C-alpha positions as CSV (number, residue, x, y, z in Angstrom):
1,M,0.0,0.1,0.0
2,K,1.4,3.5,-0.8
3,T,1.4,6.1,1.9
4,I,0.6,9.9,1.3
5,P,3.7,12.0,2.1
6,E,3.5,14.0,5.2
7,S,3.9,17.4,3.0
8,L,0.9,16.3,1.0
9,L,-1.2,15.5,4.1
10,T,-0.2,19.0,5.6
11,W,-0.9,20.8,2.5
12,L,-4.4,18.9,2.4
13,F,-5.1,19.9,5.9
14,C,-4.5,23.4,5.1
15,L,-7.0,23.4,2.3
16,I,-9.6,22.1,4.7
17,C,-8.9,24.7,7.3
18,I,-9.2,27.3,4.6
19,A,-12.4,26.0,3.4
20,C,-13.8,25.7,6.8
21,S,-12.6,29.3,7.4
22,E,-14.4,30.5,4.4
23,R,-17.5,28.7,4.9
24,R,-17.6,30.0,8.7
25,D,-16.8,33.5,7.5
26,S,-19.7,35.4,8.7
27,G,-19.4,38.0,6.2
28,N,-19.4,35.7,3.2
29,F,-22.2,33.7,4.7
30,I,-24.4,36.8,5.3
31,E,-24.0,37.8,1.8
32,T,-24.9,34.7,0.3
33,F,-27.5,34.5,2.6
34,N,-28.9,38.0,2.0
35,A,-29.0,37.3,-2.0
36,D,-30.9,34.2,-1.5
37,F,-33.5,35.9,1.0
38,R,-34.1,38.9,-1.4
39,A,-34.7,36.2,-4.3
40,E,-37.3,34.4,-2.4
41,L,-39.0,37.6,-1.4
42,A,-39.4,38.2,-5.1
43,G,-40.6,34.8,-5.7
44,L,-43.2,35.2,-3.1
45,H,-44.3,38.3,-4.8
46,V,-43.5,40.6,-2.0
47,S,-43.9,44.3,-3.0
48,N,-41.7,45.8,-0.1
49,A,-40.0,44.6,2.9
50,S,-37.4,45.7,5.4
51,Y,-35.4,43.5,7.8
52,A,-32.7,42.9,10.2
53,V,-30.8,40.6,12.6
54,F,-29.0,42.2,15.5
55,C,-27.1,41.2,18.6
56,T,-26.9,43.7,21.9
57,D,-24.4,46.1,20.4
58,S,-24.2,45.8,16.5
59,V,-26.3,45.0,13.8
60,I,-25.6,41.5,11.8
61,L,-27.6,41.9,8.8
62,Q,-29.9,44.8,7.7
63,D,-31.5,45.5,4.3
64,S,-34.6,46.4,2.5
65,F,-36.3,44.8,-0.6
66,S,-38.6,46.7,-3.2
67,A,-39.8,44.9,-6.2
68,A,-40.9,48.4,-7.6
69,G,-37.7,50.2,-6.8
70,T,-39.9,52.5,-4.5
71,G,-36.7,53.1,-2.2
72,T,-37.8,51.3,0.8
73,D,-35.3,51.4,3.7
74,G,-34.6,51.0,7.4
75,D,-36.9,54.2,7.9
76,S,-39.8,53.1,5.9
77,P,-43.0,52.6,8.1
78,F,-45.0,49.5,8.1
79,L,-47.8,48.3,10.2
80,I,-46.7,45.7,12.5
81,G,-50.2,44.0,13.4
82,S,-50.3,42.0,16.2
83,V,-46.4,42.4,17.0
84,T,-48.4,45.7,18.7
85,K,-49.2,43.0,21.6
86,V,-45.8,42.8,22.6
87,F,-45.8,46.5,23.4
88,T,-49.0,46.0,25.2
89,A,-47.7,43.1,27.2
90,V,-44.5,45.3,28.1
91,A,-46.9,48.1,29.4
92,I,-48.8,45.7,31.5
93,M,-45.4,44.3,33.0
94,Q,-44.3,47.9,33.6
95,L,-47.4,48.5,35.6
96,Y,-46.9,45.3,37.4
97,Q,-43.1,46.1,38.3
98,E,-44.4,49.6,39.7
99,G,-46.7,47.6,41.9
100,K,-49.9,49.0,40.3
101,I,-51.3,45.7,39.3
102,D,-50.9,42.2,40.0
103,I,-50.9,39.9,36.8
104,D,-52.4,37.1,38.8
105,R,-55.4,39.3,39.9
106,P,-58.6,39.2,38.0
107,V,-59.0,41.6,35.3
108,S,-62.3,42.8,36.9
109,D,-60.4,44.1,39.7
110,Y,-59.0,46.7,37.6
111,V,-61.9,47.0,35.1
112,P,-64.8,46.4,37.4
113,D,-67.7,46.8,34.5
114,F,-66.0,43.7,32.6
115,Q,-68.5,41.2,33.7
116,I,-68.4,38.8,30.7
117,R,-71.1,35.9,31.1
118,Q,-68.7,32.6,32.4
119,R,-70.2,29.4,31.0
120,F,-68.2,27.4,32.9
121,P,-69.1,27.5,36.8
122,E,-66.1,25.8,37.6
123,S,-63.8,28.2,36.1
124,A,-61.0,30.2,37.7
125,P,-61.2,34.0,37.6
126,I,-59.9,35.5,34.4
127,T,-56.6,37.1,35.4
128,L,-54.5,39.4,33.6
129,R,-51.7,36.5,33.3
130,A,-54.5,34.1,31.6
131,V,-55.3,37.1,29.2
132,M,-51.7,37.7,28.4
133,T,-51.0,33.9,27.5
134,H,-54.6,33.7,25.8
135,H,-55.7,31.2,28.0
136,A,-58.5,33.1,29.6
137,G,-61.2,31.9,27.1
138,I,-62.2,35.5,25.8
139,P,-63.7,35.3,22.3
140,S,-61.3,35.9,19.7
141,D,-62.4,38.8,17.5
142,N,-65.3,41.6,16.9
143,Y,-65.5,41.9,13.0
144,L,-68.0,45.1,13.5
145,H,-66.0,48.1,12.4
146,K,-62.7,45.6,12.6
147,F,-60.9,47.8,9.7
148,S,-62.7,51.0,9.2
149,K,-62.3,54.7,8.3
150,M,-64.0,55.5,11.4
151,P,-63.1,52.5,13.9
152,N,-64.9,52.2,17.1
153,D,-63.1,53.5,20.2
154,F,-61.8,50.0,22.1
155,I,-62.6,51.9,25.4
156,D,-66.4,50.8,25.0
157,L,-64.9,46.8,24.7
158,P,-66.1,45.7,28.1
159,G,-69.6,46.8,27.3
160,Y,-69.6,44.5,24.2
161,L,-67.9,41.5,26.1
162,N,-70.6,41.4,28.6
163,T,-73.1,40.3,25.9
164,L,-71.1,37.4,25.3
165,Y,-70.0,34.2,26.9
166,T,-66.5,32.6,27.5
167,C,-65.5,30.1,25.1
168,Y,-63.4,27.8,27.3
169,P,-62.5,27.6,31.0
170,V,-59.7,29.9,32.4
171,G,-56.4,27.8,31.4
172,E,-57.9,25.1,29.6
173,I,-56.4,25.7,26.1
174,W,-54.5,28.5,24.1
175,A,-57.0,30.2,21.8
176,Y,-55.8,33.5,20.5
177,S,-57.9,36.6,21.2
178,N,-57.3,40.0,20.0
179,L,-60.5,41.2,22.3
180,G,-58.3,39.8,25.2
181,Y,-55.4,42.2,24.3
182,A,-57.6,45.1,23.5
183,L,-59.0,44.3,27.0
184,L,-55.6,44.6,28.4
185,G,-55.4,48.2,26.8
186,V,-58.4,48.9,28.7
187,V,-56.6,48.2,31.9
188,I,-53.5,50.1,30.7
189,E,-55.9,53.2,30.6
190,R,-57.8,52.7,33.6
191,V,-54.8,52.3,35.9
192,S,-52.3,54.9,34.4
193,G,-54.8,57.2,34.1
194,M,-53.4,57.9,30.3
195,R,-54.8,56.9,26.7
196,Y,-53.4,53.7,25.4
197,G,-51.3,55.6,22.6
198,E,-50.2,58.2,25.3
199,Y,-48.7,55.8,27.4
200,I,-47.1,53.7,24.8
201,A,-45.2,56.9,23.6
202,R,-44.2,58.2,26.9
203,H,-43.0,54.7,28.3
204,I,-41.7,52.8,25.3
205,F,-41.3,54.9,22.3
206,E,-39.6,57.9,24.1
207,P,-37.1,56.0,26.3
208,L,-35.9,54.0,23.4
209,G,-35.9,56.8,20.9
210,M,-38.4,55.0,18.6
211,N,-39.1,58.5,17.0
212,S,-40.8,57.2,13.6
213,S,-43.4,54.8,15.6
214,G,-46.9,55.3,16.5
215,L,-50.4,54.3,16.2
216,Y,-52.5,54.3,12.9
217,S,-55.6,55.5,14.1
218,D,-57.0,58.2,11.9
219,Y,-57.4,57.2,8.2
220,G,-58.0,61.0,7.0
221,S,-54.5,62.5,8.3
222,Q,-52.5,59.0,8.2
223,K,-53.6,57.9,4.9
224,S,-50.2,57.5,3.9
225,L,-49.7,54.5,6.2
226,S,-52.2,52.5,4.5
227,A,-50.5,51.8,1.4
228,A,-50.2,48.1,0.8
229,Y,-50.0,45.4,-2.0
230,D,-52.1,42.4,-2.7
231,G,-50.8,39.2,-3.2
232,K,-50.5,40.0,-7.2
233,G,-48.4,43.3,-6.3
234,N,-51.3,45.7,-6.8
235,L,-51.3,48.8,-4.8
236,T,-54.1,49.1,-2.5
237,T,-55.1,50.5,0.8
238,E,-56.0,49.3,4.4
239,L,-57.9,51.1,7.3
240,P,-57.2,51.6,10.7
241,I,-57.9,48.7,13.1
242,C,-60.6,49.0,16.2
243,D,-58.6,47.0,18.6
244,K,-55.5,49.2,18.8
245,P,-53.8,47.5,21.8
246,A,-54.0,44.3,19.6
247,G,-52.8,45.6,16.2
248,A,-52.6,49.2,15.6
249,I,-48.7,50.3,15.8
250,Y,-46.8,51.1,13.1
251,S,-42.9,51.3,13.1
252,T,-39.8,51.1,11.1
253,V,-37.0,48.4,11.2
254,T,-34.5,51.1,12.9
255,D,-37.0,51.5,15.6
256,M,-37.9,47.9,16.1
257,I,-34.0,47.2,16.3
258,R,-34.1,49.7,19.3
259,F,-37.3,47.9,20.7
260,G,-35.9,44.1,20.1
261,R,-32.5,45.1,21.8
262,A,-34.3,46.3,25.2
263,F,-35.1,42.4,25.6
264,I,-31.5,41.2,25.2
265,D,-29.1,44.2,26.0
266,G,-29.3,44.3,29.9
267,K,-29.7,47.9,30.1
268,E,-33.2,47.5,31.7
269,I,-34.6,50.6,29.8
270,L,-38.3,49.2,29.8
271,L,-38.1,46.3,32.3
272,R,-36.1,45.2,35.0
273,K,-34.3,41.6,34.5
274,E,-36.5,39.9,36.9
275,F,-39.3,41.1,35.0
276,L,-37.9,40.4,31.6
277,D,-37.2,36.9,32.8
278,Q,-41.0,36.5,33.7
279,M,-42.0,37.2,30.2
280,F,-39.6,34.6,28.9
281,E,-41.0,31.8,31.3
282,L,-42.7,28.9,29.9
283,Q,-46.6,29.2,31.1
284,N,-48.5,26.2,29.9
285,A,-46.2,23.3,30.8
286,D,-49.2,21.3,32.1
287,N,-51.8,22.2,29.3
288,L,-52.6,18.8,27.8
289,L,-54.8,20.4,25.0
290,D,-52.0,22.9,24.1
291,L,-50.1,19.9,22.8
292,D,-46.5,20.8,21.8
293,H,-47.3,24.7,21.7
294,R,-45.5,26.6,24.3
295,S,-46.5,30.0,25.5
296,A,-44.5,32.4,27.1
297,L,-45.9,36.0,28.4
298,C,-47.3,37.2,25.1
299,F,-44.5,35.4,23.2
300,N,-44.4,31.7,21.8
301,F,-41.6,29.6,21.9
302,K,-40.5,28.4,18.2
303,N,-40.0,24.5,18.3
304,K,-36.8,24.6,15.9
305,A,-33.2,26.1,16.1
306,P,-32.4,24.7,19.7
307,E,-28.8,26.1,19.1
308,L,-30.1,29.6,20.1
309,G,-31.5,28.5,23.3
310,R,-34.9,30.0,24.0
311,L,-36.3,31.4,20.7
312,L,-39.5,33.5,21.4
313,E,-41.5,35.2,18.8
314,H,-44.7,37.1,17.9
315,G,-46.0,37.6,14.2
316,G,-48.4,40.4,13.2
317,A,-50.7,40.5,10.1
318,T,-53.1,43.4,9.4
319,M,-55.1,43.4,6.1
320,Y,-52.1,43.2,4.0
321,H,-49.0,44.2,6.1
322,R,-47.0,41.6,7.9
323,A,-44.5,41.6,10.6
324,Q,-42.2,39.3,12.9
325,L,-40.3,39.7,16.0
326,T,-38.0,36.9,17.3
327,I,-36.0,37.1,20.5
328,A,-33.4,34.7,21.4
329,P,-32.5,35.9,25.1
330,D,-30.0,33.3,25.9
331,A,-27.8,33.9,22.6
332,G,-28.0,37.6,22.9
333,L,-29.7,37.9,19.3
334,A,-32.8,39.1,17.8
335,C,-34.7,39.7,14.4
336,V,-37.2,41.6,12.9
337,L,-39.0,41.6,9.4
338,L,-41.8,43.9,8.2
339,S,-43.5,44.0,5.1
340,D,-46.5,45.6,3.4
341,S,-47.3,42.5,1.3
342,P,-49.5,39.2,2.2
343,N,-46.8,36.8,1.7
344,G,-44.2,39.4,3.5
345,K,-43.1,37.2,6.4
346,D,-43.5,33.6,4.7
347,N,-39.6,33.2,4.8
348,A,-39.1,35.2,8.0
349,W,-38.0,31.9,9.9
350,R,-35.0,31.8,7.9
351,L,-33.7,34.9,9.7
352,D,-33.4,33.0,12.9
353,E,-33.1,29.3,12.0
354,Q,-30.4,29.9,9.5
355,L,-28.6,33.1,10.0
356,M,-28.8,33.5,13.4
357,V,-27.8,29.7,14.0
358,E,-25.1,30.2,11.4
359,Y,-23.9,33.4,13.3
360,C,-23.8,31.6,16.7
361,R,-21.5,28.9,15.3
362,S,-19.1,31.3,13.5
363,A,-19.0,33.5,16.4
364,G,-18.4,30.7,19.1
365,I,-21.8,31.6,20.7
366,T,-23.0,28.6,22.9
367,P,-26.3,29.7,24.9
368,D,-27.0,27.7,27.8
369,R,-30.1,25.6,27.0
370,R,-31.3,24.7,30.5
371,F,-33.9,27.7,30.4
372,N,-35.3,26.1,27.2
373,R,-37.9,23.9,28.9
374,E,-39.7,21.3,26.4
375,K,-43.1,20.1,26.9
376,K,-43.0,16.2,26.7
377,M,-46.0,15.0,25.0
378,L,-46.7,11.5,25.9
379,F,-49.0,9.6,23.3
380,T,-50.4,6.2,23.5
381,P,-49.1,3.6,20.8
382,V,-51.4,2.6,18.2
383,S,-51.1,-0.9,19.6
384,S,-52.9,0.2,22.7
385,K,-56.0,1.7,21.2
386,N,-59.1,0.7,20.2
387,L,-59.2,2.4,17.1
388,Q,-63.0,1.6,16.3
389,S,-63.6,3.7,19.3
390,F,-62.5,6.9,17.3
391,A,-65.1,6.5,14.5
392,G,-67.6,9.4,14.7
393,N,-68.2,13.0,14.0
394,Y,-65.6,15.6,14.5
395,A,-65.6,19.2,14.7
396,M,-63.1,22.2,15.1
397,P,-63.6,26.1,14.4
398,G,-63.6,26.1,10.4
399,L,-64.0,22.4,10.0
400,V,-66.6,19.6,10.4
401,C,-65.8,16.2,9.5
402,R,-66.7,12.2,9.8
403,I,-64.4,9.4,10.8
404,D,-66.0,5.9,9.7
405,W,-64.8,2.4,10.4
406,K,-64.3,0.7,6.9
407,H,-62.2,-2.2,5.9
408,N,-60.8,-2.4,9.3
409,L,-59.4,1.0,9.0
410,L,-60.7,4.5,10.1
411,S,-61.6,6.4,7.1
412,P,-62.1,10.4,7.5
413,T,-64.2,12.3,5.1
414,I,-63.2,16.1,5.0
415,D,-64.7,18.3,2.5
416,G,-65.9,15.6,0.4
417,Q,-62.6,14.0,0.4
418,N,-62.4,10.5,1.8
419,F,-59.3,8.7,2.6
420,Y,-57.8,6.0,4.9
421,L,-55.5,6.2,8.1
422,A,-52.9,3.6,7.5
423,Q,-50.7,3.0,10.3
424,H,-47.2,4.5,9.7
425,D,-45.3,4.0,12.9
426,S,-46.2,3.2,16.7
427,G,-48.0,6.3,17.2
428,S,-49.0,8.1,13.9
429,F,-50.9,7.5,10.6
430,I,-50.6,8.4,7.0
431,P,-53.3,9.0,4.5
432,A,-53.8,6.4,2.0
433,K,-56.2,5.4,-0.8
434,W,-57.6,2.1,-2.2
435,F,-57.2,1.5,-5.8
436,L,-57.4,-1.8,-7.7
437,G,-57.5,-3.7,-4.3
438,M,-54.4,-2.2,-3.0
439,L,-53.7,0.4,-0.3
440,F,-51.6,3.2,-1.5
441,K,-50.1,5.5,1.1
442,S,-48.8,8.9,1.1
443,K,-46.2,10.3,3.4
444,R,-47.1,13.9,2.7
445,M,-49.2,14.3,5.6
446,Y,-49.2,12.7,9.2
447,F,-52.0,12.2,11.9
448,L,-52.3,11.2,15.7
449,L,-55.3,10.2,17.4
450,E,-55.7,10.9,21.1
451,E,-57.9,10.7,24.1
452,I,-57.1,13.9,26.2
453,N,-59.0,14.7,29.5
454,G,-61.8,12.2,28.3
455,E,-62.3,13.5,24.6
456,K,-61.0,11.9,21.5
457,H,-59.1,14.1,19.2
458,F,-57.9,14.1,15.7
459,I,-54.4,15.5,15.3
460,Q,-52.5,16.6,12.6
461,V,-48.5,17.0,12.2
462,M,-48.2,20.2,10.7
463,P,-45.5,20.6,8.0
464,W,-43.1,22.6,10.4
465,G,-43.2,19.6,12.9
466,G,-46.0,21.3,15.3
467,L,-49.0,19.3,16.4
468,N,-52.7,20.7,15.9
469,I,-56.0,19.4,16.9
470,I,-58.1,19.4,13.7
471,G,-61.0,17.8,15.2
472,T,-62.8,16.8,18.5
473,R,-65.4,13.9,18.6
474,V,-68.9,15.2,19.3
475,T,-72.2,13.7,19.5
476,P,-75.0,15.9,17.6
477,E,-78.0,16.5,20.0
478,P,-81.5,16.6,18.4
479,V,-82.1,19.8,16.2
480,S,-85.2,21.6,17.2
481,E,-87.7,22.6,14.4
482,T,-87.0,26.5,15.3
483,W,-83.5,25.9,14.2
484,K,-84.1,23.5,11.1
485,N,-86.4,26.6,10.0
486,R,-83.5,28.8,10.2
487,A,-81.6,27.2,7.4
488,G,-80.6,29.5,4.7
489,D,-78.8,32.6,3.7
490,Y,-77.8,35.4,5.6
491,V,-76.3,39.0,5.1
492,V,-74.7,41.4,7.1
493,S,-77.0,44.1,8.4
494,N,-75.1,46.4,10.6
495,A,-71.9,47.3,8.9
496,A,-70.8,51.1,8.6
497,P,-70.1,52.6,5.2
498,G,-66.6,53.2,6.0
499,D,-66.1,49.6,6.9
500,A,-63.7,47.2,5.0
501,P,-66.0,44.2,4.6
502,T,-65.2,41.2,6.5
503,I,-67.5,38.2,7.0
504,E,-69.8,37.6,3.9
505,K,-71.8,34.8,2.1
506,M,-73.2,33.5,5.5
507,S,-75.3,30.4,5.6
508,I,-77.3,28.0,8.0
509,S,-77.9,24.4,6.9
510,V,-78.7,21.2,9.0
511,E,-75.8,18.5,8.0
512,D,-75.6,15.0,9.3
513,S,-77.6,16.1,12.4
514,F,-75.5,19.1,12.9
515,V,-76.6,22.9,12.7
516,V,-73.7,24.3,10.5
517,L,-72.7,27.9,9.8
518,R,-70.7,28.3,6.5
519,Y,-69.2,31.8,5.7
520,G,-66.2,33.1,3.8
521,F,-64.3,36.1,4.2
522,S,-64.6,38.9,1.8
523,P,-61.5,38.9,-1.1
524,E,-60.2,42.0,0.5
525,M,-59.2,40.2,3.5
526,S,-55.8,38.7,2.8
527,F,-56.0,36.5,5.8
528,G,-59.5,35.3,5.1
529,Q,-60.8,32.1,4.1
530,N,-64.2,29.9,3.9
531,A,-64.9,28.3,7.0
532,S,-67.8,26.1,8.3
533,V,-68.2,25.4,12.1
534,A,-70.7,23.2,13.7
535,L,-72.8,24.4,16.6
536,N,-73.6,23.1,20.2
537,L,-77.2,24.0,20.6
538,V,-77.9,25.2,24.0
539,N,-81.7,26.4,23.5
540,D,-83.7,27.9,20.7
541,N,-81.8,31.1,20.7
542,E,-78.2,30.5,21.9
543,A,-75.5,28.3,20.3
544,F,-71.7,28.2,20.8
545,V,-69.1,26.9,18.1
546,L,-67.9,23.3,18.4
547,G,-64.2,22.5,18.9
548,Y,-61.1,23.8,20.5
549,G,-58.7,26.7,19.6
550,R,-59.1,30.2,17.8
551,G,-62.9,30.8,17.0
552,G,-64.0,27.8,19.0
553,G,-66.7,28.5,21.8
554,E,-67.7,31.5,20.0
555,S,-71.4,32.8,20.7
556,V,-74.2,32.6,18.1
557,I,-77.3,34.5,19.4
558,F,-80.6,34.6,17.8
559,G,-82.8,37.8,18.6
560,P,-86.4,37.9,19.5
561,D,-87.6,38.1,15.8
562,G,-85.9,34.8,15.2
563,R,-84.5,36.1,11.8
564,S,-81.5,37.2,12.7
565,F,-78.4,36.4,14.9
566,S,-75.1,38.0,16.2
567,Y,-72.0,36.2,15.5
568,M,-68.5,37.9,16.3
569,G,-70.1,41.3,16.5
570,L,-71.8,41.2,13.2
571,K,-75.7,41.0,12.8
572,F,-76.8,38.7,10.3
573,V,-80.5,38.8,8.6
574,K,-82.2,36.0,6.8
575,I,-82.5,36.9,2.9
């Protein structure tokens, strides 16, 4: 056998070291990454976007993208949508830090006129903490004047909520609620004695020097802020939102860098460390129905990029604008992306999962991962399940389906499409079709079946690896003649001329012994889609949406005339 000369080995080793050095050269990687990132934005038909990845004392990457060459840069204003909630949560924590509130006290201690009707007598009180983590059971949205040239004042929210019922017992499940965060805005106003916008400006914008940020609240004087683009790149406009503490802030990437740094730089400009630490703590470790979803105070833990330690994020969406803020407190990194297009944050995950991870490797940053508590989900093996017992009707907000037992397999039917559940491994299933006497399997989707708290759930493994309940088994109750006679089409009757249309094409039908609402969002709503929800009929005038998650448990209340009903703030009249 021939041996390789020592000099050649040394030369090869040097080449490898140089290659590794070039691969780890953060400048080269960032340049390549940014070129690919911009190409993806173009491929997603994004019109304008600004983004940055930064650490405590420097900016790692900051750039802007403009398909039309309109000169977008770090000082261009964008609506940040629900990232506004992070500002609202910080304000609540500031008042907590000052001893003016206790986040474990009931909301009604600070807003006595908040008296929503509690459907669940065994429920704990609705605390500020429960609202901050979306575990309060407060309804999700009010679509009356949701986006409007003349939006309602959210200060009237308690009166509206008092006409509704809670959706779930406190602490039972994570169910996203814009109305909950609008209610926190009412708390801020009542306790501080200042209007919400004034408080945010004085206690967050001004201390951080966020001089280009504010609230989009007046369409007439702030119309330039409504510039946006639809999914095809056509210029359009959007209107102010009524739930200001849930989604009304506009900002720039330069300002958002200042805001993001306040969570990682240790300067305690907004909150002392002990209160920031509380915001980053896992809140729902024992919530079984949350599956693998992990909540902090306002933030959500991301399940990916463990190299960064804890990774907390909050996204935002208005009618067209999109935003994403991600904080990695253990790595001392953060990133932000702002856009005026519906697909504007579809590749935002790459900023943290790729660029921030690679930066940590190249800079030798090794975060302490002990703070990143996982939720251990223990599912019953398929071999231990009585699969036939999972047959039946399933419902969730937005979907009604049936699972039958055929050919010794469970067979779901969703939106008229029928398939079989073939066992994939010890715990999961994949969809399959019979053809010419053979079962053809597809590994494009994965499902689980599990009983939690005495209820059977149909669970999908999402493309990004998370788990989502797509149906909970329910048994239909007899449908009265009163509800059967309500079948038909309905139209919105209480919208104002200056409102952006939201829900439309509403109908009621009786399907497989369920009363079902079917509706679609206006095409002007870039986040809208068609939905079908089955109802739990309580009496001849009241019903609640079946299923868990956002939109579940919402009230459907018929008026005395029996021909009109209210749902998510809108009044629908039978045609």
